[in-house]
MDAnalysis code that builds the backbone (N, CA, C; Angstrom):
import MDAnalysis as mda
import numpy as np

u = mda.Universe.empty(318, n_residues=106, atom_resindex=np.repeat(np.arange(106), 3), trajectory=True)
u.add_TopologyAttr("name", ["N", "CA", "C"] * 106)
u.add_TopologyAttr("resid", np.arange(1, 107))
u.add_TopologyAttr("resname", ["MET", "HIS", "LYS", "PHE", "VAL", "ASN", "LYS", "VAL", "GLN", "THR", "ARG", "LEU", "LEU", "LYS", "LYS", "LEU", "GLN", "ALA", "VAL", "GLN", "ASN", "ALA", "ALA", "ASP", "ARG", "VAL", "THR", "THR", "GLU", "THR", "ARG", "LYS", "TYR", "ASP", "HIS", "ILE", "ARG", "PRO", "VAL", "LEU", "LEU", "GLU", "LEU", "HIS", "TRP", "LEU", "ALA", "VAL", "HIS", "LYS", "CYS", "ILE", "VAL", "TYR", "LYS", "VAL", "THR", "VAL", "MET", "VAL", "TYR", "GLN", "CYS", "LEU", "HIS", "GLY", "MET", "VAL", "PRO", "PRO", "TYR", "LEU", "ALA", "ILE", "ASP", "CYS", "VAL", "PRO", "VAL", "ASN", "GLN", "ARG", "PRO", "PRO", "ARG", "HIS", "ILE", "ARG", "SER", "ALA", "VAL", "SER", "GLY", "CYS", "LEU", "THR", "VAL", "THR", "GLY", "THR", "ASN", "THR", "SER", "LEU", "ARG", "THR"])
u.atoms.positions = np.array([
    [0.831, -1.181, 0.000],
    [0.000, 0.000, 0.000],
    [0.879, 1.249, 0.000],
    [0.291, 2.339, -0.362],
    [1.012, 3.604, -0.412],
    [1.340, 4.069, 0.997],
    [2.442, 4.771, 1.178],
    [2.892, 5.141, 2.509],
    [2.017, 6.185, 3.185],
    [1.146, 6.874, 2.458],
    [0.300, 7.896, 3.052],
    [-1.088, 7.381, 3.425],
    [-1.325, 6.121, 3.280],
    [-2.628, 5.539, 3.587],
    [-2.674, 5.231, 5.079],
    [-3.691, 5.735, 5.773],
    [-3.791, 5.481, 7.206],
    [-4.532, 4.177, 7.490],
    [-4.694, 3.844, 8.758],
    [-5.272, 2.554, 9.140],
    [-6.720, 2.399, 8.688],
    [-7.501, 3.454, 8.797],
    [-8.907, 3.383, 8.381],
    [-8.990, 3.160, 6.877],
    [-8.181, 3.895, 6.127],
    [-8.183, 3.735, 4.677],
    [-7.709, 2.346, 4.285],
    [-6.719, 1.816, 5.003],
    [-6.233, 0.468, 4.724],
    [-7.341, -0.550, 4.930],
    [-8.092, -0.402, 6.019],
    [-9.195, -1.324, 6.301],
    [-10.265, -1.247, 5.212],
    [-10.587, -0.024, 4.775],
    [-11.587, 0.135, 3.722],
    [-11.097, -0.428, 2.388],
    [-9.812, -0.233, 2.086],
    [-9.259, -0.789, 0.849],
    [-9.291, -2.313, 0.865],
    [-9.029, -2.904, 2.028],
    [-9.087, -4.369, 2.127],
    [-10.505, -4.873, 1.892],
    [-11.491, -4.136, 2.417],
    [-12.888, -4.527, 2.190],
    [-13.253, -4.416, 0.707],
    [-12.827, -3.310, 0.084],
    [-13.102, -3.149, -1.345],
    [-12.410, -4.232, -2.169],
    [-11.181, -4.588, -1.778],
    [-10.458, -5.632, -2.496],
    [-11.173, -6.972, -2.345],
    [-11.726, -7.231, -1.164],
    [-12.474, -8.481, -0.951],
    [-13.713, -8.530, -1.846],
    [-14.383, -7.392, -2.000],
    [-15.555, -7.329, -2.886],
    [-15.131, -7.574, -4.327],
    [-14.020, -6.945, -4.743],
    [-13.543, -7.152, -6.106],
    [-13.154, -8.612, -6.324],
    [-12.488, -9.210, -5.348],
    [-12.101, -10.618, -5.476],
    [-13.324, -11.518, -5.599],
    [-14.365, -11.221, -4.829],
    [-15.595, -12.009, -4.924],
    [-16.232, -11.852, -6.306],
    [-16.222, -10.625, -6.821],
    [-16.764, -10.396, -8.168],
    [-15.941, -11.146, -9.212],
    [-14.616, -11.170, -9.022],
    [-13.751, -11.931, -9.930],
    [-14.119, -13.404, -9.928],
    [-14.313, -13.933, -8.742],
    [-14.622, -15.364, -8.608],
    [-15.973, -15.699, -9.236],
    [-16.954, -14.821, -9.052],
    [-18.269, -15.050, -9.655],
    [-18.173, -14.974, -11.175],
    [-17.427, -13.976, -11.667],
    [-17.299, -13.765, -13.108],
    [-16.617, -14.942, -13.796],
    [-15.574, -15.476, -13.162],
    [-14.782, -16.534, -13.803],
    [-15.087, -17.931, -13.267],
    [-16.047, -18.019, -12.347],
    [-16.407, -19.297, -11.708],
    [-15.190, -19.976, -11.080],
    [-14.348, -19.162, -10.424],
    [-13.169, -19.667, -9.736],
    [-13.556, -20.121, -8.334],
    [-12.892, -21.165, -7.851],
    [-13.187, -21.650, -6.508],
    [-12.670, -20.689, -5.440],
    [-13.212, -20.797, -4.243],
    [-12.916, -19.882, -3.150],
    [-11.434, -19.849, -2.781],
    [-10.756, -20.973, -2.787],
    [-9.377, -21.031, -2.322],
    [-8.345, -20.997, -3.442],
    [-8.766, -20.801, -4.682],
    [-7.815, -20.620, -5.778],
    [-7.189, -19.230, -5.657],
    [-5.953, -19.100, -6.079],
    [-5.276, -17.817, -5.991],
    [-5.930, -16.829, -6.940],
    [-6.080, -15.584, -6.482],
    [-6.833, -14.596, -7.243],
    [-5.984, -13.851, -8.275],
    [-4.668, -13.821, -8.095],
    [-3.796, -13.038, -8.992],
    [-3.938, -13.457, -10.458],
    [-3.906, -14.738, -10.787],
    [-4.085, -15.115, -12.197],
    [-5.450, -14.687, -12.758],
    [-6.456, -14.675, -11.882],
    [-7.790, -14.256, -12.323],
    [-7.788, -12.774, -12.653],
    [-7.153, -11.959, -11.792],
    [-7.045, -10.526, -12.063],
    [-6.308, -10.268, -13.377],
    [-5.236, -11.011, -13.600],
    [-4.467, -10.847, -14.836],
    [-5.292, -11.255, -16.055],
    [-6.041, -12.332, -15.914],
    [-6.872, -12.813, -17.027],
    [-7.939, -11.780, -17.406],
    [-8.520, -11.133, -16.399],
    [-9.576, -10.150, -16.652],
    [-9.025, -8.754, -16.961],
    [-7.703, -8.593, -16.836],
    [-7.061, -7.292, -17.038],
    [-7.599, -6.256, -16.055],
    [-7.787, -6.682, -14.797],
    [-8.253, -5.792, -13.741],
    [-7.089, -5.450, -12.835],
    [-7.026, -4.204, -12.383],
    [-6.036, -3.787, -11.410],
    [-6.557, -4.053, -10.003],
    [-5.634, -4.221, -9.068],
    [-6.031, -4.285, -7.670],
    [-6.632, -2.933, -7.291],
    [-7.454, -2.898, -6.246],
    [-8.195, -1.687, -5.890],
    [-7.265, -0.507, -5.639],
    [-6.218, -0.686, -4.833],
    [-5.353, 0.453, -4.530],
    [-4.592, 0.930, -5.774],
    [-4.242, 0.021, -6.665],
    [-3.574, 0.425, -7.908],
    [-4.547, 1.136, -8.841],
    [-5.792, 0.734, -8.822],
    [-6.815, 1.385, -9.641],
    [-7.025, 2.825, -9.168],
    [-7.029, 3.038, -7.860],
    [-7.192, 4.384, -7.311],
    [-6.015, 5.264, -7.709],
    [-4.800, 4.744, -7.569],
    [-3.611, 5.508, -7.959],
    [-3.664, 5.841, -9.446],
    [-4.062, 4.886, -10.267],
    [-4.154, 5.111, -11.709],
    [-5.159, 6.219, -12.026],
    [-6.343, 6.156, -11.420],
    [-7.382, 7.143, -11.715],
    [-6.984, 8.544, -11.253],
    [-6.328, 8.636, -10.097],
    [-5.862, 9.942, -9.626],
    [-4.788, 10.482, -10.559],
    [-3.883, 9.619, -11.005],
    [-2.827, 10.032, -11.923],
    [-3.410, 10.554, -13.234],
    [-4.393, 9.857, -13.774],
    [-5.036, 10.303, -15.014],
    [-5.743, 11.636, -14.797],
    [-6.400, 11.791, -13.654],
    [-7.106, 13.039, -13.369],
    [-6.130, 14.210, -13.259],
    [-4.995, 14.017, -12.606],
    [-3.997, 15.080, -12.494],
    [-3.447, 15.435, -13.876],
    [-3.171, 14.430, -14.684],
    [-2.694, 14.679, -16.055],
    [-3.706, 15.526, -16.825],
    [-4.974, 15.139, -16.737],
    [-6.012, 15.871, -17.450],
    [-6.152, 17.298, -16.919],
    [-6.006, 17.476, -15.615],
    [-6.069, 18.822, -15.037],
    [-4.935, 19.696, -15.554],
    [-3.743, 19.143, -15.620],
    [-2.577, 19.919, -16.048],
    [-2.614, 20.258, -17.534],
    [-3.348, 19.470, -18.312],
    [-3.400, 19.693, -19.759],
    [-4.730, 20.283, -20.235],
    [-5.515, 20.821, -19.306],
    [-6.749, 21.517, -19.671],
    [-7.826, 20.632, -20.238],
    [-7.895, 19.395, -19.827],
    [-8.872, 18.458, -20.374],
    [-10.044, 18.212, -19.413],
    [-10.167, 19.052, -18.373],
    [-11.232, 18.911, -17.385],
    [-11.884, 20.269, -17.168],
    [-13.053, 20.288, -16.554],
    [-13.694, 21.573, -16.246],
    [-12.834, 22.402, -15.281],
    [-12.977, 23.719, -15.318],
    [-12.150, 24.592, -14.475],
    [-12.252, 24.310, -12.977],
    [-13.427, 23.879, -12.483],
    [-13.555, 23.646, -11.053],
    [-12.661, 22.503, -10.574],
    [-12.249, 21.608, -11.472],
    [-11.296, 20.564, -11.108],
    [-9.861, 21.034, -11.298],
    [-9.636, 21.803, -12.347],
    [-8.281, 22.235, -12.686],
    [-7.693, 23.197, -11.657],
    [-8.521, 23.908, -10.897],
    [-7.985, 24.877, -9.940],
    [-7.235, 24.200, -8.795],
    [-7.471, 22.930, -8.585],
    [-6.780, 22.220, -7.509],
    [-5.461, 21.593, -7.947],
    [-5.142, 21.612, -9.217],
    [-3.891, 21.050, -9.731],
    [-3.087, 22.144, -10.411],
    [-2.402, 22.903, -9.625],
    [-1.625, 24.021, -10.153],
    [-0.161, 23.806, -9.791],
    [0.724, 23.846, -10.783],
    [2.154, 23.721, -10.479],
    [2.631, 24.846, -9.562],
    [3.607, 24.555, -8.736],
    [4.130, 25.524, -7.778],
    [4.608, 26.785, -8.484],
    [5.223, 26.643, -9.640],
    [5.778, 27.810, -10.326],
    [4.717, 28.724, -10.929],
    [3.443, 28.340, -10.908],
    [2.382, 29.203, -11.436],
    [1.653, 29.960, -10.339],
    [2.007, 29.716, -9.098],
    [1.425, 30.450, -7.975],
    [2.139, 31.799, -7.856],
    [1.659, 32.678, -6.981],
    [2.343, 33.963, -6.798],
    [3.836, 33.753, -6.572],
    [4.642, 34.748, -6.896],
    [6.100, 34.588, -6.913],
    [6.651, 33.940, -5.652],
    [7.223, 32.796, -5.854],
    [7.911, 32.085, -4.778],
    [9.238, 31.630, -5.345],
    [10.251, 31.824, -4.618],
    [11.565, 31.383, -5.063],
    [11.984, 30.204, -4.196],
    [11.440, 29.060, -4.532],
    [11.752, 27.848, -3.782],
    [12.173, 26.753, -4.752],
    [12.890, 25.788, -4.223],
    [13.408, 24.722, -5.082],
    [12.312, 23.895, -5.741],
    [11.192, 23.713, -5.059],
    [10.130, 22.881, -5.614],
    [9.468, 23.515, -6.837],
    [9.723, 24.786, -7.086],
    [9.121, 25.464, -8.242],
    [9.618, 24.888, -9.558],
    [10.801, 24.307, -9.587],
    [11.332, 23.738, -10.822],
    [11.277, 22.207, -10.828],
    [10.778, 21.606, -9.757],
    [10.775, 20.146, -9.669],
    [9.503, 19.504, -10.209],
    [8.522, 20.314, -10.601],
    [7.281, 19.752, -11.124],
    [6.249, 19.454, -10.051],
    [6.459, 19.972, -8.845],
    [5.510, 19.733, -7.747],
    [4.235, 20.542, -7.964],
    [3.156, 20.056, -7.373],
    [1.885, 20.771, -7.417],
    [1.616, 21.367, -6.049],
    [0.885, 22.485, -6.018],
    [0.538, 23.096, -4.743],
    [-0.684, 22.397, -4.170],
    [-0.789, 22.449, -2.871],
    [-1.954, 21.914, -2.189],
    [-2.805, 23.105, -1.802],
    [-3.970, 23.185, -2.398],
    [-4.839, 24.325, -2.105],
    [-5.599, 24.058, -0.817],
    [-5.892, 25.117, -0.118],
    [-6.638, 24.977, 1.130],
    [-8.087, 24.643, 0.859],
    [-8.660, 23.848, 1.727],
    [-10.073, 23.515, 1.601],
    [-10.760, 23.782, 2.922],
    [-11.990, 24.147, 2.859],
    [-12.788, 24.383, 4.043],
    [-13.605, 23.141, 4.309],
    [-13.292, 22.442, 5.381],
    [-13.992, 21.198, 5.665],
    [-15.011, 21.336, 6.782],
    [-15.150, 22.527, 7.327],
    [-16.124, 22.699, 8.408],
    [-17.481, 23.104, 7.819],
    [-18.518, 22.651, 8.472],
    [-19.872, 22.992, 8.057],
    [-20.382, 24.081, 8.962],
    [-20.870, 25.140, 8.375],
    [-21.406, 26.245, 9.176],
    [-22.896, 26.362, 8.907],
    [-23.647, 26.497, 9.982],
    [-25.101, 26.623, 9.824],
    [-25.583, 27.976, 10.249],
])
């Protein structure tokens, strides 16, 4: 798993992987104790955590190349396009992390 995944996310990913494995077994009529890796390869399916990484990577690529609506693209901005900053990460291809408001106000 990726090093930034916490315990709750790991538990949820394991549950999702179990669901995917069950779907694989139903689709291919594989027995319960047969190894699942050959089945995944046969169906050309990625493991759940690899699928998430792939989809995020594609989304970032599309954001950087103007292939998504503006409300998505505003969150993927290279460091060198933000207000003048003279830092090393500006030339390394890093993206800025925009602030988000996660509190609900009533």
